[in-house]
BAMIMAR-411579 format. One record per residue (C-alpha): residue in three letters; z, x, y. Coordinates in steps of 0.2 Angstrom, whole numbers, plus 5000, padded with zeros to 4 digits. Layout:
ALAZXY...
//
This chain:
MET520350064930SER518750104938ASN517050114931THR516150184946GLN515150344943PRO513850444953ALA512050394952PRO511050484939VAL509550584944ALA507950494944SER507250604930GLU508550514918ARG507550354918ILE506450394903GLU506150294887LEU507150364872LYS506250364856ALA506550444839ARG505250574834LYS504650604817VAL504850784812SER504550894797PHE505251064793ASP504851174778TRP506251284773GLU505451384759GLU505251544770THR506851534779PRO508051674773LEU509951654771HIS510251764787TRP508951684798VAL509551794812PRO509051954804GLY510452074801ASP511751954809PRO512651844797PHE514051804809THR512751724822THR511851644808HIS513351564800THR514151514817ILE512651414821ASN512451354803VAL514051254805LEU512951124814HIS512151084797LEU513951044791LEU514550944806LEU513150844812PRO512550744797ALA514250654795GLY514650664814GLU512950574819ARG513150444805TRP514750404813PHE514050394830VAL512750274823HIS514050164815VAL515150154830TYR513750114842LYS513049974830GLN514749894832VAL514649914851LEU512949834854PRO513549654856TYR514749714870ILE513349784881THR512849674895ASP511649794904ASP509849774896ARG509349954901LEU510850024894ARG510649924878ALA508949994876ASP509550174879VAL510950154866ILE509650084854GLY508550244857PHE510050354855ILE510450274838GLY508750314832GLN508750494838GLU510450524831ALA509950454814VAL508450574813HIS509550724818SER510750684804GLN509350684792ALA508550844798HIS510150944797ASP510550874780ASP508950934773VAL509451114777LEU510951104765PRO509951104748HIS509051254754LEU510751344758LYS511351294741LYS509751364733LEU510051534742GLY511751544734LEU512851464747ASP513551294742PRO514151204757THR514851044748PRO516751094748TYR516651094767THR515550954769ALA516650844759GLN518050884771VAL516950844786ASP516450674778TRP518350634776PHE518650674795PHE517350554801GLU517350424788LYS519250414785LEU520150484800LEU518950414813GLY518250274803ASP518550084804ARG520350024802THR521149864796LEU521749804813PRO522049624819PRO520649554830GLY520749564849ARG521549704858PRO522049814844ARG520349814837ARG519449834853TRP520649984858TRP520150084842LEU518350044846MET518450104864GLU519450264858ARG517950304847VAL516650264861ALA517650384873LEU517750524859ILE515850514857ALA515650534876ALA516650684875ILE515750764860GLU514050724868HIS514550824883TYR514650974872THR513150934862ALA512150924878PHE512951094883LEU512351164867GLY510651094868ASN510351164885TRP510951334879VAL509851344864LEU508351294874ASN508651444885ALA509351564871GLU507951694873GLU508951824864LEU508751734848ASP506851754850ARG507051944854ARG508051964838GLY506751884827ALA507651724822ASP506751624810PRO505451514819THR505751354808MET507651364811LEU507451394830ASP506251244831LEU507451124822LEU508851184834ARG507751174850TRP507051004845HIS508750934842GLY509451024858ALA508050944868GLU508450774862GLU510250804866VAL509750844884GLU508550704885HIS509950574880ARG511450664887SER511950524899VAL511950384886ALA513650404878PHE514550434895GLU513650284903LEU514150174889PHE515950224890MET515950194909HIS515150024906LEU516349964893ASP517950054899GLY517850194911GLY519750234911TYR520050414917ARG521550434907ARG520650384891ARG519250504896ALA520450644898ARG521450604882THR519950594871TRP519150744878ALA520750844873THR520550764855ALA518750804854PHE518850984860THR520251024849ALA519450954834MET517751034837VAL518551204839PHE519551184823LEU518151124813TRP516951254820GLN517951404817ARG518451334799GLY516651314795THR516151484801ARG517551564791PHE516951464776PHE515151524777MET515651704780GLU516951704765ASN515751624753ASP514151714758PRO513551794741THR512751944750LEU514351994759VAL515752094750ASP517052054763GLY516451924775LYS517551894790ALA517551794805SER518551824821VAL518651774839GLY518151944844GLN516451924836LEU516251764844VAL516551834861ARG515451984858LYS513951884852GLY514151774867ARG514051924879GLU512451974869GLY511651804872LEU511651764853LEU512951624855PRO513551524870SER514751634880THR516551604881PRO516651584900ASP515251454900LEU516151354886LEU517751354897ARG516751314913ALA516151154904VAL517851084903PRO518251054922ARG516550984924TYR516850844911LEU518550814918SER517950794936ARG518050624943SER516350644950TYR515550694933HIS513950624927PRO512950704912SER511350704922GLN512150854931GLU511950954915GLY510351024909ASP508550994913THR507650834907ALA505950904912GLN506251064901ALA506850954886VAL505350834887ALA504150984888TYR504851064873LEU504750904863ALA502950884868SER502551054861SER503751074846PRO502551134832ARG503451034819ARG503450864828GLN502250734822ARG501250654837ARG501850474836PRO503650404837LEU504450354821MET504850184829SER504850124846ARG506450014844PRO507350134832VAL508950034829THR508250024812LEU508350214809ALA510250194807LEU509750104791VAL508150204787ALA508850374789GLY510650324783ALA509850264767ALA509250444764LEU510650544769LEU511750644757ALA513550654760LYS513850804750ARG515350794739ALA516250934729MET516050864711ARG516750984698ARG516651154705ARG517351234721ILE516751394728ASN518451444735ALA519851504724ALA521051404735PRO520751234743LEU520251224761TRP521451094766PRO522250944758MET521550784765PRO522350624758ALA521250474753LEU521650324764ASP521450144758GLU520250044768PRO519349874765THR517549884761SER517049704762GLY515549664773ARG514249794778GLY515449924783ARG514950104789LEU514950164771ALA513450054766THR512150194770VAL513050354765THR512350434749ARG513550514737LYS513250604721VAL514050544705LEU514050594687VAL513650484673THR515250514662GLY515150364650ARG513850254643SER514150104632SER513349934627PRO514449784631ALA513149664624GLU511349664617GLY510149734630VAL511549784642VAL512049954647GLN513649994655LEU513850164665ARG515450254671LEU515050354686GLU516350484692GLY516450564709THR517650634721GLY518350534736LEU517350374732PRO517650234744ALA518750094740TRP518049924736GLN518549744733PRO517949624720GLY516249564723ALA515649724730HIS514049814724VAL513249984726ASP511450054727LEU510950164714VAL509650294719LEU508750324703PRO507950484698SER506150414702GLY506750374720LEU506950184716VAL508450104724ARG509249964714GLN510849864718TYR512249834704SER513849754705LEU515449854703CYS516349784687GLY517749914684ASP519449924692PRO519549944711ALA521150044709ASP520150184700THR519650284716ASP518650414706THR517550304695TYR516350164698THR515750054683VAL514149964683ALA513149864670THR511349814669ARG510249714658LEU508549774653VAL507249664661GLU505549664652GLY504149654665GLY505349694679ARG505049814693GLY505549964683GLY507349994689SER508249924674ARG507150014662GLU507450184671VAL509350154670HIS509250114651GLU508050254647GLN508550404658LEU510350384664HIS511350464650GLU513050554650GLY512850714661THR511550644672GLU511950664691ILE511250524702GLU511650464719VAL512450304725ARG512650214742GLY513950094747PRO514950004742ARG514449844751ASN515149674749ARG514249514754PHE515149414740PRO516949444744LEU518449354735VAL519249244748ASP520949174748ALA521049004741PRO522348894732SER521148874717TYR519448944711VAL518048894700PHE516849034694VAL515149004687ALA514249154679GLY512649164670GLY512249314659ILE512349484668GLY512949384683ILE514649404676THR514749584683PRO515349534701VAL516449394694LEU517449494681PRO518449594694MET518749424703LEU519449354687ARG520649494684ALA521249484702ALA521549294702ASP522449314685ARG523549454691ALA523949344707GLY524449194696ALA523049094704ASP522348924697TRP520648974691ARG519248914679LEU517648994673LEU516048924666TYR515149074658CYS513349034652GLY512149144642ARG510649134630SER511849184615ARG513549254613ALA512849424608THR511949444624MET513449394635PRO514349554641TYR516249564642LEU516549404632ASP518049464622GLU518949524638ILE518549364647GLU519149254633LYS520749344632LEU521049324651GLY520749134648GLY521849124633GLY520449054622ARG518848954626SER518448764628GLU517148704615THR516648554625GLY515548644637VAL516548574651PRO517948674659PRO519548564658ALA520348504675GLY521748614681GLY522748744672ARG522848934675GLY521549044667ARG520448924658VAL518748984651THR517248884645VAL515848984636VAL514148904634ALA512948994623GLU511248904624ASP510748934606GLU512348844601SER512748714615GLY511148694625VAL511248704644PRO512948694653GLU513548534660LEU513948544679GLY514548364682PHE516348424684LEU515948514700ALA515748344709ASP517648324707THR518048494713PRO519448484727PRO518848534744GLU520048674745THR519448754729ALA518248904732VAL516748904721PHE515849064716CYS514249074707CYS513149224701GLY511749214689PRO509849154688ASP509149064703GLY509048904693LEU510948904688MET511448944706ASP510248804713ALA511048684700VAL512848734705ALA512448704723ALA511648534719ALA513148474709LEU514448504722PRO514848354734ASP513848334750GLY514348464763ARG515048584750THR514148754747PRO514648884734ARG514749064737LEU513249144729GLU512749314724ARG510849334720PHE510149484711SER508349444717PRO507749384734ALA507349204738ALA505649154731ALA504149174742GLY503249014744GLY502648924760GLY500948924768ALA499949074774PHE500249144791GLU499649284803VAL500549444807GLU500049534823LEU500449724823ARG500549744842ARG500549934843THR499249954829GLY498149814836ARG497849734819THR498149554814LEU498449514796THR498449364785VAL499949354773ALA499549244758PRO500949124751ASP501149244736ARG501249404746SER502649484756VAL502449534774LEU502849714768ALA501449714756ALA500249654769VAL500849774782ARG500849924771GLY499049894768ALA498649924786VAL500150044790PRO500450144774GLY501950244781VAL503050094784PRO504650134775TYR505450024762SER506550034747CYS507349894737GLU506049754741GLN507449624739GLY508249614756PHE509749714752CYS509549894759GLY508849864777THR507550004776CYS506049894780GLN506849814796GLN505649784810ARG505749724827VAL505049544830LEU504149524847ALA503649344845GLY503649204832GLU505049114822VAL505649204807ASP506249124790HIS507649244786ARG507849274767ASP508849434767GLU510649464762LEU510949604775LEU510649564794THR511949494806ASP511549344817ALA511349464831GLU510049574822ARG509149424816SER508849374834ASP507549504836SER507149584819MET506849544801LEU506749624784ILE504849614780CYS505149634761VAL505749464759SER505849364776ARG504349264781CYS503649164796ALA504348994799GLY502848944809GLU501049004809ARG501149184818LEU502349324820VAL502149474831LEU502949644825ASP503249804835LEU502149904824
//
C-alpha cells in the first residue's frame, strides 16, 4: 500500500470555514427552470440526496478525527464538517417548499435516509481490524463521492445556459454557493483517505460502489419527481432526455461525466486538478444570500448545530405513489452512546395519551422506521414552540414503530413540561431526535436500581430486561406519595410484591421496595454499603437522591446516574474573553456562560440549556474548563465546552467567539 500522491496546487492552501446563508423560497416556482420540468427535477434530486448524505459525511468524519496525525489536515477536515453540515441544512430547507407546491418528497427521502443511516451506517463489529476496515471503506466512499460533487460544483459555477433560460435566481444561488464550497474543499476527502489508507484497490472498488449508487439513486429520484409532479399529466424521465439536456448545457453532458471516471482512477489523481479555487472563492465572496461573517471559525460544532435542526423526512401515513418504490428492510443496530442518529430529526405522531400517575402524562409516539434503542436511552422532543427537551424512552424496545415517553408537570420550570401537558394531544405531529443512550444497561451478575419519582422512566425498561433475563435485581422506588409514582402497579407485579420495611431485602430475584414519603418518610440507603463489588448500581431521580446514593456506596464505588437537569452552577465568578469579538465578560456564580455570552453575542446558538444536545458547543482557546455536560467525548473536551452548563475551573477562559 502506498499513500504517495501528487502535490496539490498552491491555491488549495486556504482556510475552510462554514458560511451562514439564508434563502427565501416564497417566490421560487415548482419548475424553477421555466418550461423545463425534466431539468428542474433532475437537479432537484440534490435536495433529496444531500441532506442525508452530508449528515452521513459528518458522522463518519467525526469518528475519523482521532486518527488524523497531520494538524493541517485535521483543520481542513473540521472545516469540511462545518461546510457539509450547513449544506445539508440549506437543501433540507427546500423540501417544505416543494411540499407546499404539491410535490411531497417524503416517500423518496425516507429511502435515502435508509440508504445512508442503515446500509452505510455504523455496524456492530468487534474492535480492531474489522471495525477499522468498515470505517476506512466509508472514508474511501466519501472520497469517491466528493470527486463527483466537485465535478458538479464546477459545472454549476459555469452553467451559463441556466441563466439564459431564466432559471430562478434563488435556486441558482443555492446551487452555486454549494458548488463553490464543493470546489473549495474538493481535496479534503481524498487527502484524508490517502492519509489514513491510500490503497489503490480500495479506491477503485469504492469508486465503483459510489458511482453505481449515485446513478441508481439519481435516476430513481428524477423519475419519482416526474411521476409525482402535480402539473404533469404523464411525467416521464428517460436517458435520452438526460443526454439531450446535457448537449444543451442545462445539465452536465454525458461525455464530461464519463471523462471524470478515468481521472479519478488515475494513480496520479489529485482533486486540485479539478475546478478553479479562485473562481469558487470569488463567487462565495459575491453570493447575494451570503451573510458576511463566518458561522463559526472552528465549525466542528456545526455537525451538532445543523444536525439538531435537520429534518429526516419520513413517510408517515400517506404515500404519493400507488406502489412502493422499493422494499428496504429495517436493520437492527445498537444505539447506545452518542451514535450518528443523535442529531437526526424525525416526525412522529402522538397516537396515545394517558396519565400513569398524578401530574404525569404519558405519550405514545408513532413513526415509520424509528431507530432501535436499548434500555436507558432517551430522545429529544422538539416541541411546537421550538423548545427542545429530553425524555427517557419507557416503552418496549422491540416495538420499532412506537416510542413511549412520560413527563411530570414541573411548576415554575422552564416551560417544556407545561407545553407537553397542554399542547401535545392525540393527532399532534411533532419532531424527535435520537435516540441517545448515556445510561446504558451493562452486563452484570446482579443489579440494584434506585429511582425517584419520574426517574423511574429510564429504569423501567431495565427492570423488564433484567427480569426477562432471569437476573438477580432489586429496586428501591421512592416518591412523594403512591398516587404520584408512575407505573407502580407494573413494577410491583414484576417484583412479586413490595417490602414494607423501606429497605430492599438482600438477595432474591425481582425484589421491589416502595417508599412513599407521606407514609414512610425518606428512604433508608444504608443497605448500599453492603452491595457486592460486582453489583451494578443504577440511579435516576432528584439530585439529592442521586448524591445520597453515591455517598452511601463504599469508597471507590460509583453508581451509574441519569440526570434530568444539569449539574448545579456554583463556584466563584470568572472572566470569559471572546477573542474574535474583542469583549471580556464577567460570569457571576449564579449565571451560565451561555447567558453572559448571549448578552454580548445574541446570535450564539443554543437549545436544551442542560448540556445534552451540544448546540452551544464552543471552541476553548485558553483556560481550564469545569465540564458539566453529559455529551462531549474526552477528545472534544480537550479544546471545547458546552457553555450552557460548563464553567471555568480557574479565573479566566478564552473562547473562539
